[in-house]
N, C-alpha and C positions, 0 to 999 in steps of 0.2 A: 570430517574436519572442514572448517570453513575459515576464510579470511575475514575478520571482523574489525571494523574501524570504530573505536570508541572516542567520541568528541565531548569533552567536559572540562570546564575550567577549574574544577576542584580536584586537586591531586589525590585526596583520599578516595574519592569516588572512582577516578581512573584506575588507581591501583587495585581497588576492591573488585571492580568489574573485570579487570585484566586477569586477576588471580582466579576468579570463578570460571571465566571462559577458557582460560588455559587448562584448568583442571578438567574441563569438558572435552579437551582435545582440539580446541580451536587455536588458530594463529591470530594474535591480537596486535593491532597497531593503535597507538595512542596519539591524540591531538588535543591540545589544551585550548585551542581557539579556532575560529573559522579559517584564518589564514593557513594554519597547519592542516586543517581538514581539506581545504582546496588543493593544497600541494599533494596530500595523500591520494585524493581522488584523481588528480592529474597523472599520478604515476601508474594508475591502473584501477580497474573496477573492483572494489571489495565485494564480497558476497553479501554483506549486510552492514548497516551503519547504525550505531546507537548515538543519537544526536541530542545534546542538551539544548534547551530553548534559550535560557538566559546565559549569555556569554559577553565578555567585556568589549570585544571588537565588533562582531556582527552576530545578531541573535540567530538561533537555529532555524526559525521559520523563514527568515530572509535568505539564509543559505540554502534552505530547501527550495525556495522559489528560484534561486539562481541555477541550481542543478536542473530543476524542471524546465525552465525556459531555454537552457542551453543544451538540452538533450542529454544531460549527464545523470538524470535520475533513473538509471537503468538497474538499480539494486534496491532491495527493500530497506526502508529507513524507519526506525523506531524512535519516536521522540521521547524525551525525558524532561521532567520538570517537577519542582516542588511548589511552584507558585502560579502556574498557568491556570487560566480560567477555562471553562467548558468551551467558550467561543474560540479560544486559542487552539484548543485540541481539535475542534471541528475544522477550523481553518487549515491546520496542518494536514489533516486527513484529506481535505478537499484538494489541497495542492498535490498530494501524492504519498504522504506518510502512511505506512501500513497500520501502525498502532501507536498508542500513547501509554507510557508508564509514568505513574505518579510517584515522586520521591517521598519518603524513603522506599526504595524498591525492594520487595521481598525476593528471596532466592527463587521461590516457586514461580512467581510472575515473570521474572527475568528469563528463566530457562524456557518457560512455556512460550513467551513472546518470540524468543530467538528461534526456537524449534519451528514454530508456525511460520515465521518469516522465511526461514531457509527452505522449508517444505513447499511453501507457495511459490517461491522463486524458482525452485527446481522444477515444479510441475508446469509453471508458465513456460520455461525454456524448452521442456520436453514436448509440450503441446505445440509450441511454435515450430519446432523442428519437424514434428510429425505432419503438421498442416502443410509445411513447405514441401515435404517430400511426397505427399499424397496427390492423386489425380484430382483435378478440379471437379470431375463428374461425381466423385464420391463425397466431396465436401461442399459442393455448390460453389457459387461465385465468391471469390475472396480476393478482391483487388480494388484498386482505386479507379473508379469509373472516369470517363472523360469529362463529366460535368462536376468533378470534384467531390464525389461521394465515396466514402469507405463502406463497402458492403461486408458486413460481419455476420456469418451464419452462426446459428445456435443449433447444435446437432444432437440434442437429446429429445426423445419422443415425448410428446405431451407438453413441451415447453415452448415459449415464444419462438417464432421462426426467424427468417432472415430480417436483419435490421440494417438500415442504412444511416450513415452519419455524414452530414455536410462538413467537408474539410475546409471550404472556402469561407471561414468565419473566424472570429477571435478565438484564441486557444482556450480561454476560460469557458466560453459558451460551448465549444466542441467537447471539452472535458466533462462539463456538467451533463451533456446529453449522453455521453458514453457511461458516466457513473450511474445515471438514472437507469439506463438499460441494464447495467451490470447488477444493480441491487434488485431490480424487478425480476431479473433472471433467477437470482438466488432465492428471493421470496417465493416465486412460483415453484422452484425446485424443492424448497423446504416446507411447502404447504403453509406459508405465512408465519412460520414459527420464528419469532424474533431471536429466541435463544439460539436456535440452530444457525440462523443467518449470522449472528454475532460470532459464533464459533468458527463458521466457515470463512468469514471475511477478516477475522482477527481484530474486530472492533469491540469495545465495551458497549453494552446494551444502551447506555445513556447516549454515548457518542453516536451510535448507529441510529437511534431514533431521531435525534436532532438532525443528522445528515439526511435521512429520508424525508423529513419534513421540509428541510431546506431545498431539496431537489424536486419536491412536489410529487413524490411517489405516493400512489393511492394505497394506503395501508388497509383500508376496508376491504379491497378486493382480495388481498392475501388472507384476511380473516375469513372471508366467505368461502375460500377454497381450502381452508385448513380443516383438519379432522378434529371434531369436538371430543 
């Protein structure tokens, strides 16, 4: 059971999503605009947010940016829209949205996206707790160095090793560096398979490919390492 915030200006969609998610055993809070969504987020962190892009007061991408820049984007967010372009979807995932659902939303796609979102968030929190409790000698250096670098170890054999990220730079640049390392990690882990990386990261293949190109990820390297 999870606490899910549904943000959509259409009453019919709010009611339908609420009914489906309640049937799955989740607690659902509804918001019809960005103002209500801000208030709901201010009362506490939902386990997952379903966020419509086109709303009358503030669009969903702008609200997503607000949460990201204020440090409130600590929960998985799934964007929804019936009119958004590929560029809009890519922009939302670059900001921090986990995935994108195109309206009309099928029951299967909705439940799969919610399941993946909750599973990834649970794994992230469990991994964070384990890393915090474990000795540094086991995990390697995992701290902010004095020169403003975040040292982030990768702990699986045969995959890229310790990576460092400059923190003394604009948020967008720092995020792009981290996202590039993140996708390179999964491409290496999955042998260059775009299908498996898409499933692992919760992105549609088209959105994933565009994002990798945008970040400058070397796709040919993954193909050379993949099993034919």
